[in-house]
N, C-alpha and C positions, 0 to 999 in steps of 0.2 A: 371412313373415319377409323384410324388404326386402333386396334384393341377392342372395338365395340363388340364384335362377334364373340370374342373370348369372354368378355364380361357378361354378355347376354346369356351364354350357355352356362356360366358359372353360377349365377343366381338371378332369379326373376322375382324375388320377394321385394317388398317395399324397402327403399333405401333409408338407412339411419343417418348417414352423413356423407357429404361430398367435399373433397379437398381440391382446391383449384390452385394452379401455379401458372406463371407467365414467363416466357423467355423474352423479356423486354426490359429496357432501362427505365421505364416509367415506374412510378410509385404503384406497387402491386396492390396495396390496400385500396387505392382509389379505383383501380380497374376492377377489383373484386366487388367493391361496393356498387360499381356501375352495372355489373351483371349479376347482382345478388339473387336474382330470380332463379339462377341455376340451382342454388342450394335448396330451393323449394320443390324440386322435382321429386315426385313420390315414388317413381319406379324407373327402370332402365329406359323404357320406351319414351317416357316424358322427358327424361334427361337428354336422350338423343335429339328430340325435337328442339329443346331449349338451347342445346349447343349450337345447332344451325342458326338459330336466331341470334345467339350471342356472337357468333362469328361475323354475321352481317353487321351487327351494331359496332363491333370493334373496327371493321374496315371503314365504316362510315366516319370514324374519327379522323380519317385522312392522315394518319400517322404511319400506316403499315401498307406494304404492297402485297403481302400474302399472309394468310392465317391458316395454319394447319392444326388439327386437334388430335391428341392421343388420349385415350380413355381406357383405364385398366381397373381391375378390382383393387380395393384398398387393403391395408394390412389387417383389418378386422372384418368380421362377417357383416354383410349388408352395407358395405361402404364402397365408395368409388373415388378414384383419383383422375382428375382431368387436367391435362397440360396443354396450354395454347402456345404453339411455336409460331412466332410472328417475325416477319422480315420488315424491319423498320425502314422508312424512307430516309433520304438524305436529310440531315437535320439543319442544313444551312444552304441557302440559295442567295446569290447576290447578282445585281444587275447594275451596269453603268449605262447612263443615257446622256445623249447630247442632242438638243434640238433648238430650233430657232423660234423667234416671235413670242416672247422675248428669248434671247439666247440664254439657255439654261443648261447647266451640267449637274447631274444628280446621280446619287448612288442609293440603291434600295437593297436592304439586307433582310431576308426572311429567315426566321429561326423557329424551328419546331421544338417542342418539348421543354419549354422554359419552366423552371421549378419542378421538373420531373413529372409534368402533367401533359396529357394530350392537348396541346395548345399550338397556336400559330401567332407569332409576333412579327411585326414589321417595323424596321427603322429606316427612315428616309432622310437624306440630307441633300439639298440642292443649292447651287450657287448661281446667282443672276449677275454676271459681270456688268451688264449695261446699267443696272441700278445700284451696283456695289452693295448688294444685299444678299441674304440667304433665307431659305425656308427649310423646314424640317418637320417631321412628325413621328409619333410612336403610336402603334395600335397593338392591342392584345385581344385575342379571342380564345376563350377556354372551351374545349370541345366536350368536356363533361358538363352536362346541362344542369342548371338550377331548377328549371322547369322542364317537364317532359318534352323531349324532342326539340329543345331550343338551346342554341349556343348563346353565350353571353360574353360581352367584352366592352372595350372602351377605346376611344381615340383622343389624342391630344397633340397639339403642335401649332406651328405657325405656317401660314400659307400666303403667297404673294399672288394677287390676281391683277392682271393688266386690264385697264379700262381702254386705253389706247396709248399711243406713244407719249402722250403728254402727262399721264397720271397713272398711278397704280394704288392698289389697296392692300393693306396688310391685315390678315385675319388671324386672330388667336382663337383656337377652337378647342372645345371640350365636349365630348359626345359619348353617351352610353347607348348600347344597342343590344338587341336580341335577334337571333337568326334561327330559322329552321334548319334541320340537317341538310335538306336539299338546296338551301340558299334561295328558295323561291320567295320567302316572306322575311322581311326585316322591319323591326320596330325600333325607332331611335328617338332620343330626346337629347337636346344639347344647348350649349350656350356659346355664342360667338362674340368676341370682343373685336371690333373692327375700327380701323382708322384709315383715312385717305391721305396720300402724299402726292405732292406735285413734283414731277421730275424736271420739267422745263417751264419757261415763262410764256411759251407760245400756246396759250389756251384758246380753244374755240368757245363760242357762246354756249354751245350745248354742254360742254364740260363744266363751265362756270355755273350753269344752271343745275346740272344733275349730279355733280361730284361732292356735294355736301352730304356725306353719308352718316348715318347714325353710328354711335360707338358700340352698340350692342344689339344682340338679337337672341331671343329665346324661341325654341321651336320643338314640336313633336311631329314625327312623320312616320308614314307607312310606305314601304316599297314592296312591289311585287315584280319578280322577274322570272319568266319561263321561256327558255330558249327553244323549247319544242312543244308549243301549245297545242293541246288536243291531239298529240302524236302526229303533228304536222310541222313542217319546217318553218314555223312562224314564231318569231321572237316577240314577246310582249313584255313591255316595261311600263309600270304604273307607279307614280309617286304622288301621294297626297300629303300635304304639309299644312299645319296650322302654326303660324308664327306671330311674333310681335317685335317690331323694331321701332320705327317712328309712328307706326300704327298697327292695328291688328289686321290680319289677312289670312285667307286660305289660298292654297296654290295646288293645282292638279295638273299633272303632266303625263301624257300617254304617248308611248312610242311603239310602233308596229314595224316589223321588218320581216321580209320574206326572202329566203335564200334558195336559189334554184341552181342545181348542178346541170348545166347545159349538156356537156359531155366531157369525158376525160377530166382534165384539170381546169376546165372553164366554168366560172361561176358568174351568176348574175344576182344582184341583191337590190331589192326595192324597199324603201323605207319611208315612213310618214311619221311626223311628230305633231301632236296637238297639245295645246295647253291653254289654261285660263286661270287668271288670278283675280280674286275678289277681295276688295277692301271693305271693312265694316264701317269705317268712319269717313269714307269718301276722300281720303287723302291719297295723293299720288304715290305709288310705291317707289322706293329708292332703287337705284340701279342694281344693287346687290340682290334685292328680292324679286325684281321683275324678271321676265323672261329675256334672256340674252342668248343669241345663237351659239356663242362661245365667248370665253373670256378674252380671246385674242383673235386677230384676223389671220387667215391663211388656210393652208391645206395640210392635213395630217393623215398619214396612213398608219393606223395603230394595230391592225390585225396581225401582221406577220410577227410583230414583237410580242404581243401579249397573248395571242390565242393560236399559236402554231401557224400552219400554212392555210388554214381555212379562211375564206373570205368572210369576215366577221361583220355583223350589222352595225358595229360602231365605227367602221371605216367611213370617213365622211369628208365632204367639202364643207369647211366651216367658215362662217362669216361673222361679223360683229354687228352689234346693235346696242344702242345705249339703254334699251330696256322698254318693253311694252307689257301690257296686261293680257295680251293674246299671243298665241304662237301657232304658226302653220308652216310646215316645212315638208318638202318632198324631195326624194333623192333616189338615184339609180346608179349602180356600180357594176362594171364588167371587169373580170379579172381572169388572167391565166397565170397559175402559180407554180409551174415547173416546166423544165425543158429536158428531154431525155439525154441530150448531149452532155450535160454536166453531172449526171448521176454518179459516176465513179469518183468524181472530185468532191462529192458531198456538198455540192452547191445547189441552191434552189432559187433560181432567178424568177422574177414575176414582173408582169406588166399589167397596168390597169388604167381604166378611164372612169371618170366619175362626173356626174352632173347633178345639180340641185336647183330646185325652185323654191325661193324664200319669199313669202308674202311680206315684202318690206316697203315697196313703193308702188305707185299707181301704174307705172309702165312695166309691162311684162318683161321687156328686154332688160330693165334694170334689176329684175328679180332673179335672173338666171346666173348661175356659176357653173363653169366647166373646168376640168383639170385632167391631165394625163400624167402618168408617172411610171417609174420602174424601180426595182430594188433587188436585193439579193440576200439570202440567208445562207451562211456558211457554217456547217456543222464541224466543230473542232473537237479534238480529244478532251479538252478541258472546258468546253462550253460552246456557245454559238455566237456568231457575229452577224448582225443584221443592219442593213442600211437601206434607206429609201430616199428617193428624190421625186418631187412633184412640181409641175409647172402649170400655172393658170393659163388656159387658152382662151377663156372668156371671163373677164373679171371687171370689177367696177373701181372707180377712183378710191384710193385708200386701202384696197386689198393688197396683201403681200403677194408679189408675182410668183414666188417659188419658195420651196422649203426643202431642207436637207436634214435627215435625222440618222443618227448612228446609235446602236445599242449593242451591248455585250451582256450575255446572260450565262451565269454558271449555275447549273441546276441539275434536276433529276435526269 
């Protein structure tokens, strides 16, 4: 910590005042209020310890890549000047995405530092040509907490959820949330205005029976996510929700995933999902509230796009189900995500295989899904281009046989 020794030898008496400055485009008064405990330091040693704590808190704001501190004697006796020299992260990141089932083209734009505050905002706009419709959303999260160690923010927007090729649902949502700094715990409450639309006239009996959806939903929920549970490569996700739509219900969903690095760039992931929905008035839950294995049918490989090269627990073989009150799902994935031959070209090819067992029917054969795929991530001077292709080698009637996805990301 530059200047500390000079200040320490200059004066060891109790400090009368401390002046703080920041080399940042953010509102300095907000940052100073955030670490106001610095000014309560009674002597140089306590100031030194509090500066280390303040540096950690500033980095947790996720707006800076580096934070250096200079500390010198002030212009008057028994005073100190503290300067935080911070390297700010890129303040804009955008992504272009194209995928199938349904065909959707979307753009996501992330913006840091809105209103000169340590914050993160997201704008998203997607077009669904098949339905001649679009969806979009806006979310805002303020990194300066109202409550100790909690972020706060909100989400609002319009979302299109496919039920199957015959029908789709439009959801207008408004949600407020609180998150801890490490993003392990999230508390949320929201309101969904929902409507169902029919895309074609060829409706199945199940759709006619199940697609009468309520127009609204109120909910409060708690989410827990720990990607390294008990310092072990076990990803744990828990969501507990209390809601009311056509009836009152509670919904609990637990996901466990274990990622194992076999050797070099070979990964093996095992995942299990359990869930149970309880209704208080014995009414059958609608499709939107019941457990569905995914909004659409098909295979999606999301890890390379959203989480770097690691094999992520969210990579999955996805199937569709009109909705049940119980959920049981097992999956295993094997992946090799680089080849030395392409290192100089900044290409990262990967191949993978995935299989899942979904407790959907009485026959075990009908519950199995298997897929293989390949993809490539190309690091460019102005961003990265990522595409993946997956083909079902074991599928059931109605499943999408293959899927192709393309993503471009401009970011850090």
